[in-house]
N, C-alpha and C positions, 0 to 999 in steps of 0.2 A: 504494500500500500504506500509506504513512504517512498519507495523507489519509483513508483509510477508518478507520484506527485512531483518528485525531483526531476524526472524526465520531462514531465509536462512544463515545469517551471523553466528548464533550460531550453525546451523547444519554443516556448513563448518568448524567452529572451532572444534566442537566435532569430526568430521572425521579426522582432523589434529592431535588432541590431542590423539586420540585412535590409530593412526598409530604407528607401532613399532619404527620408526626412532625418533619420539619425546620422547618416553619412553627411548630409548637407550641413547639419548643425555642427558636427565635429570639424568639418573643413572650415566653416565660418569661424569657429573658436580659434583654430590654429592660425588662420590668415589674420584674424583680428589681433591676436597676440603679436604676430610679426609686424603688423602695421603699427601697433602701439609702440613697439620698440623703435621703429623708424621715426615716428613722429616725436617720441621722447628725445631721440638723438637730435632731430631737427631743432627742437626747442632748446635743449641743453647746450648743444655744440655750435649752433648758428644764431638763433634768434636771441637767446639770453645774452651772449657777448655783445651783440649789436645794441641791445637795449642798455647794456652796461656802458657803452660809449655815450649814449644819450643821457644816462642818469649819473654819470661820473663813476662808473665801475661799482655800482651798488649791487651786491649779490643778494638776490631776493631770499634765498634760503638762509642767509645769515641774519636776516632781520628778526629781531626778537624784542620782547618787552619783559623786563625783569621786575616782577612785583616784589619778591623777596628772594634771597639766595636760593631757596629750595623751589620757588615757583617762577618758571620762565615760560612765557607764551611765545611760541615760535610762529608768529603770524606770517613770516616770509615764506615758510614751507607751504602754508595754506594758499598764499597768493600765487606761488609757483604752480600748485596743483590746479588752481582755477585757470591759470594761463595755459597749462597743458591741456586741460579739458576743452578750452575754447579752440585751440589749434587742432586738436584731434577731431572735434565736431566739425570744424570748417573743412578739414581735409576729407572727412567721410562725405560731407555734403558735396564737395567738388567731384569726388570719385563717383558718387551716386548720379550726379547730373551728367557726367560723361557717359556712364553706362546707359542711362535713360536715353540720351541723345543717340548713342550708337544703336540701341534697340529700335528706336523710331526709324532711323535710316535703313536698317536691315529690313524691318517690316514693310516700309514703303517700297523698297526695291523688290521684295518678294511679291507684293501686290502687282507691281508692274510686269513681272515675269509672265503672268497669265493675262492674255488679251481680254478686254472687258466683255466681248461677245461670246467668248468660250467659257463653258462651265468647268468648274474644278473637276479633277479626275474622280474624286469620291462621289460627286453627284452624278456623273456620267455612269459610273459603275452601278450605283443604286438604281438608275433608270433602266439599265440593261437587265438587272435582276428582276425588276418589276415586270418588264416586258416578257422575260422568260417564264415567270410565274403565271402571267395572264395567258400565255400560249399553252401552258400545260392544263389549265382549267377548262372543263367543257363549257361551251357557250350557254349562258343562262338567259332565259327569257325575261324581259323587263316586267315588273309587276304592274298590273293594271288596276 
């Protein structure tokens, strides 16, 4: 009984793991992690030094407010995290806009490939099936 439940559990897990949604999610997490590393490097290695030139080499992470020797509020780290978030959000927005634009172009090109007077192949195939089924059926008299 326990062995059957265990097999059922693993079979259910296998079906879940093999589905496309689980793979898509895993790929998105890996790419998101890599993208985050790129953007963090952009912020830390390029943008922050340039901002340092504008602000007189102030390191945001070093900004802190000491209330007592034991209580230090590191608000610079918070400012840096907000800045990273804004850069990452903007970067994702730009990538999303580029992908949306590319999809629209591909979709429009795909539409132009089929002449407007010609039916799509799926519709022609369905019409052929309909005609074959009509030919197989005996002729019926119309109801009066």
